[in-house]
C-alpha positions in Angstrom: -45.4 -54.1 -205.7 -46.7 -51.4 -203.3 -49.8 -50.2 -205.2 -51.6 -52.0 -207.9 -54.8 -51.6 -209.9 -56.7 -54.9 -210.0 -59.5 -55.4 -212.5 -61.6 -58.5 -212.7 -64.9 -60.0 -213.7 -66.4 -63.5 -214.2 -67.2 -62.8 -217.9 -64.4 -60.3 -218.5 -62.6 -61.1 -221.8 -59.2 -60.1 -220.5 -57.4 -61.2 -223.7 -59.6 -59.1 -225.9 -59.0 -56.0 -223.7 -55.3 -56.5 -223.4 -55.0 -57.1 -227.2 -55.9 -53.4 -227.6 -52.7 -52.4 -225.8 -54.2 -49.6 -223.8 -52.8 -50.4 -220.4 -49.8 -52.8 -219.7 -50.5 -55.5 -217.1 -48.0 -56.8 -214.6 -50.1 -60.0 -214.0 -52.9 -61.7 -215.9 -55.3 -64.5 -214.8 -58.1 -66.2 -216.5 -61.3 -67.9 -215.1 -60.8 -71.6 -214.8 -57.0 -71.5 -214.5 -55.0 -72.0 -211.3 -54.7 -68.5 -209.7 -51.3 -69.4 -208.3 -50.0 -72.3 -210.4 -46.8 -72.8 -208.4 -48.7 -73.7 -205.3 -49.8 -77.3 -204.7 -53.6 -77.6 -204.9 -54.0 -74.1 -206.1 -57.6 -73.1 -206.5 -59.0 -72.2 -209.9 -59.8 -68.6 -210.5 -63.5 -67.8 -210.6 -62.8 -64.6 -212.5 -60.5 -63.3 -215.3 -58.5 -60.1 -214.7 -55.2 -58.4 -214.5 -53.1 -56.2 -212.3 -51.2 -53.0 -213.2 -48.4 -51.6 -211.2 -49.3 -48.1 -210.1 -46.5 -47.4 -207.7 -43.2 -49.1 -206.8 -42.7 -47.1 -203.7 -41.8 -49.0 -200.5 -44.5 -50.3 -198.2 -43.4 -47.8 -195.7 -44.0 -44.9 -198.1 -47.8 -44.6 -198.2 -47.7 -40.9 -199.1 -45.5 -41.7 -202.1 -47.8 -44.4 -203.2 -50.8 -42.0 -203.0 -48.9 -39.4 -205.1 -48.0 -42.1 -207.7 -51.7 -43.2 -207.8 -53.0 -39.7 -208.4 -50.4 -39.3 -211.1 -51.3 -42.6 -212.7 -55.1 -41.8 -212.6 -54.4 -38.3 -214.1 -52.4 -39.8 -217.0 -54.8 -42.7 -217.6 -58.2 -41.2 -216.6 -59.9 -42.0 -219.9 -58.6 -45.5 -220.2 -59.5 -46.3 -216.6 -63.0 -44.9 -217.0 -63.5 -46.9 -220.2 -62.1 -50.0 -218.6 -64.4 -49.7 -215.6 -67.4 -49.5 -217.9 -66.3 -52.3 -220.1 -68.6 -55.3 -220.5 -67.7 -58.0 -218.0 -65.7 -55.9 -215.6 -67.2 -56.4 -212.1 -64.5 -54.8 -209.9 -61.6 -52.4 -210.1 -59.5 -51.8 -207.0 -56.5 -49.7 -206.1 -54.7 -51.8 -203.6 -52.0 -50.1 -201.5 -49.5 -52.3 -199.8 -48.6 -50.9 -196.4 -46.0 -51.9 -193.9 -47.6 -53.3 -190.7 -45.8 -51.8 -187.7 -45.3 -54.5 -185.2 -45.1 -52.2 -182.2 -48.3 -50.3 -183.1 -51.5 -50.9 -181.0 -53.5 -49.1 -183.6 -52.4 -48.4 -187.1 -54.3 -46.0 -189.5 -53.7 -44.7 -193.0 -55.9 -41.9 -194.3 -56.7 -41.7 -198.0 -56.6 -38.0 -199.0 -59.8 -36.4 -200.2 -58.4 -35.9 -203.7 -57.7 -39.6 -204.1 -61.1 -40.7 -202.7 -62.9 -38.3 -205.0 -60.9 -39.3 -208.1 -61.3 -43.0 -207.4 -65.0 -42.6 -206.8 -65.4 -40.7 -210.1 -63.7 -43.5 -211.9 -65.6 -46.3 -210.1 -62.5 -47.6 -208.2 -62.5 -49.2 -204.8 -59.6 -48.4 -202.4 -57.9 -51.2 -200.4 -55.1 -51.4 -197.9 -53.1 -54.6 -197.7 -50.8 -54.8 -194.6 -47.5 -56.6 -194.9 -45.1 -57.5 -192.1 -42.3 -54.9 -191.6 -38.8 -56.2 -192.5 -36.8 -57.6 -189.6 -34.7 -54.7 -188.3 -32.9 -56.8 -185.6 -29.8 -57.4 -187.7 -29.3 -53.7 -188.6 
């Protein structure tokens, strides 16, 4: 997924929160369980939390992800604010998956002022996660 909202905390009762049905997660993890159970020797999670898909835009469409994130935050402002203040929640991050350009010496993405302001008002951190560009050699 290109942009996700990740929420976590050591003492966050993720099941109690999700039982309220306010926001629908795409992934859930619990403290003490293997974070990636399919991996051999997977480490146990030190926190409980979940992720929500905010944008399904391609890694190459950062502006589209930003538009989707602003739309998501506009629709769910109250729920996100309440979630961020919920007992046990230690972090809430909007993580944007961005295509890493292999030929770029320097690569930068600018978060628009509106997104920075809105995220700040809601107590959200902003993160960029860079992913390898697809191999275009066979096209």
